[in-house]
Structures are given as structure tokens and as C-alpha cells.
C-alpha positions as CSV (number, residue, x, y, z in Angstrom):
1,M,-14.9,-15.1,-3.4
2,R,-16.4,-14.4,-6.8
3,V,-19.9,-15.1,-5.4
4,V,-19.4,-12.9,-2.4
5,A,-18.0,-10.1,-4.6
6,A,-21.1,-10.5,-6.9
7,L,-23.4,-10.4,-3.9
8,C,-21.7,-7.2,-2.7
9,L,-22.2,-5.7,-6.2
10,A,-25.9,-6.7,-6.2
11,G,-26.4,-5.2,-2.8
12,L,-24.6,-2.1,-3.8
13,T,-26.7,-1.7,-6.9
14,L,-29.9,-2.2,-4.9
15,L,-28.9,0.3,-2.2
16,V,-27.8,3.0,-4.6
17,T,-31.0,2.5,-6.7
18,F,-33.1,2.8,-3.5
19,Q,-31.2,5.9,-2.5
20,V,-32.0,7.6,-5.8
21,V,-35.6,6.6,-5.7
22,A,-36.0,7.7,-2.0
23,R,-34.2,11.0,-2.6
24,Y,-36.3,12.0,-5.5
25,G,-39.5,10.2,-4.6
26,I,-39.8,10.6,-0.8
27,G,-37.3,13.5,-0.3
28,S,-35.2,11.7,2.3
29,V,-32.8,8.8,2.4
30,P,-32.1,6.6,5.4
31,I,-28.5,7.2,6.6
32,F,-27.7,3.5,6.8
33,T,-28.0,3.0,3.0
34,E,-25.0,5.1,2.3
35,E,-22.9,3.4,4.8
36,V,-23.8,-0.2,3.8
37,A,-23.3,0.7,0.1
38,R,-19.8,2.0,0.9
39,Y,-18.9,-1.2,2.9
40,A,-20.3,-3.4,0.1
41,M,-18.2,-1.5,-2.4
42,I,-15.0,-1.9,-0.4
43,W,-15.5,-5.7,0.1
44,M,-16.5,-6.1,-3.6
45,A,-13.5,-4.3,-5.0
46,L,-10.9,-6.0,-2.7
47,L,-12.3,-9.5,-3.1
48,A,-12.5,-9.0,-6.9
49,A,-8.8,-7.9,-6.8
50,A,-7.9,-11.2,-5.1
51,V,-9.9,-13.1,-7.8
52,G,-8.0,-11.1,-10.4
53,V,-4.7,-12.3,-8.9
54,R,-5.9,-15.9,-8.9
55,E,-6.9,-15.7,-12.6
56,A,-3.8,-13.6,-13.6
57,S,-6.0,-10.9,-14.8
58,H,-4.9,-8.2,-12.4
59,V,-3.4,-4.9,-13.7
60,R,0.0,-5.5,-15.1
61,I,2.0,-4.1,-18.0
62,D,3.0,-7.1,-20.1
63,F,4.9,-5.5,-23.0
64,V,8.3,-6.7,-21.9
65,P,7.2,-10.2,-21.0
66,G,5.3,-10.5,-24.2
67,L,8.4,-9.5,-26.2
68,L,10.6,-11.8,-24.2
69,A,8.3,-14.7,-24.7
70,S,9.0,-14.7,-28.4
71,V,12.7,-13.8,-28.2
72,A,14.0,-15.6,-25.1
73,P,11.4,-17.9,-23.5
74,R,13.7,-19.0,-20.7
75,L,14.4,-15.4,-19.7
76,N,10.7,-14.7,-19.9
77,L,10.0,-17.5,-17.3
78,V,12.6,-15.9,-15.0
79,L,11.0,-12.4,-15.4
80,E,7.5,-13.8,-14.8
81,A,8.7,-15.5,-11.6
82,V,10.4,-12.2,-10.5
83,L,7.1,-10.3,-11.2
84,D,5.1,-12.8,-9.2
85,L,7.6,-12.5,-6.3
86,V,7.3,-8.7,-6.4
87,S,3.5,-9.0,-6.4
88,L,3.7,-11.5,-3.4
89,T,5.9,-9.1,-1.5
90,A,3.5,-6.2,-2.1
91,F,0.6,-8.3,-1.0
92,L,2.4,-9.3,2.2
93,V,3.1,-5.6,2.9
94,L,-0.5,-4.8,2.4
95,I,-1.5,-7.5,4.8
96,W,0.8,-6.0,7.4
97,Y,-0.7,-2.5,6.9
98,G,-4.2,-4.0,6.8
99,V,-3.8,-5.6,10.2
100,D,-2.3,-2.3,11.4
101,M,-5.4,-0.4,10.1
102,L,-7.6,-3.1,11.7
103,M,-6.0,-2.5,15.1
104,F,-6.4,1.2,14.7
105,A,-10.1,0.8,14.0
106,A,-10.7,-1.6,16.9
107,G,-13.1,0.0,19.4
108,Q,-14.4,2.6,17.0
109,T,-17.9,2.4,15.6
110,S,-19.5,3.8,12.4
111,E,-21.7,6.8,12.5
112,G,-24.9,5.5,11.0
113,L,-25.2,1.8,12.0
114,R,-22.9,2.0,15.0
115,L,-21.1,-1.1,13.7
116,P,-17.6,-1.8,14.7
117,L,-15.3,-0.2,12.1
118,S,-13.2,-3.4,12.2
119,Y,-15.8,-5.0,9.9
120,P,-15.1,-2.8,6.8
121,Y,-11.4,-2.6,7.6
122,L,-11.2,-6.4,7.8
123,A,-11.6,-6.5,4.0
124,V,-8.0,-5.3,3.5
125,P,-6.1,-8.1,5.3
126,V,-8.6,-10.8,4.3
127,S,-8.5,-10.0,0.5
128,F,-4.7,-9.6,0.5
129,V,-4.2,-12.9,2.3
130,F,-6.1,-14.5,-0.5
131,A,-4.1,-12.5,-3.1
132,A,-0.8,-13.5,-1.5
133,L,-1.9,-17.1,-1.4
134,F,-2.8,-17.0,-5.1
135,A,0.5,-15.2,-6.0
136,F,2.4,-17.8,-4.0
137,L,0.7,-20.7,-5.7
138,R,1.3,-19.2,-9.1
139,L,5.0,-18.6,-8.2
140,K,5.3,-22.2,-6.9
141,E,3.8,-23.5,-10.1
142,R,6.3,-21.5,-12.2
143,L,9.3,-22.7,-10.2
144,S,8.3,-26.3,-10.0
145,P,10.1,-28.4,-12.6
146,S,7.8,-29.6,-15.4
């Protein structure tokens, strides 16, 4: 996933650079570049979010867990498991809504490339399936006796 997200970032960078050069050098920009750059950004951001969940580097306020780790380590483990469970629940809800968005987009096409809109919308359920899997594995690891 990290490689795919990096490729999306590279493609996005090349497309936006081409847009700037074309706009100021040629005076016109092919319409497809804006659309492909937007889709690359969507896939990059959502796949990178799933990687962040895997590596436990996603956005989270850890003041209370950090304080509990030094005062009550056992209670901190329970809190960490609860936070992982909340994250997993949120990811499952996002999968549900992502599939709903995908069904809504079915049959529609994009303006520039005439691609099915289900391609960019597919990024939501795919990335959150991975995020949910990673959150589940982390929760399972926390709850397994060591």
C-alpha cells in the first residue's frame, strides 16, 4: 500500500507540474490532467491513512494514555484496547458508507475521461477495509495473553 500511495503521489506531482507548465507555457491545459490528479490524491491520502493505522501513527491524542502508562499500566492497556475498538468501529462504519457511495456512483461517468465514477469512489471502502483489518490485528495483539 505504501508503494501504491507513493506512486499516486509521484503521479500527482508530475501532473500538477505539467499543469503549471502547460498553463503558463502553452496557455491551455488538457482537462484530463486535473481529473487524474484528483483521483491520484484521493487514493494516495486514503491508502496512506490505512498505512498510518497499521503503523499506529494515525491521528490520535495520546495525553491520557501517556499519563496512564506511567501511573497505571494495566488500566492503560484497557484504555488502549478500547481506543482500538472505537477505531475499528469507525472504520467499519466508513466501509459501510463507502460501499453506499460506490453504489450511488455506479453507472455514472466522469466529465473529462468518461471513466466510471466507481473507480475513485472505490478508494473509500478499499482503504478502510485495510484500516479495519489493521485495527483488528492490533486489537487482537493487545488482547492476546503474553
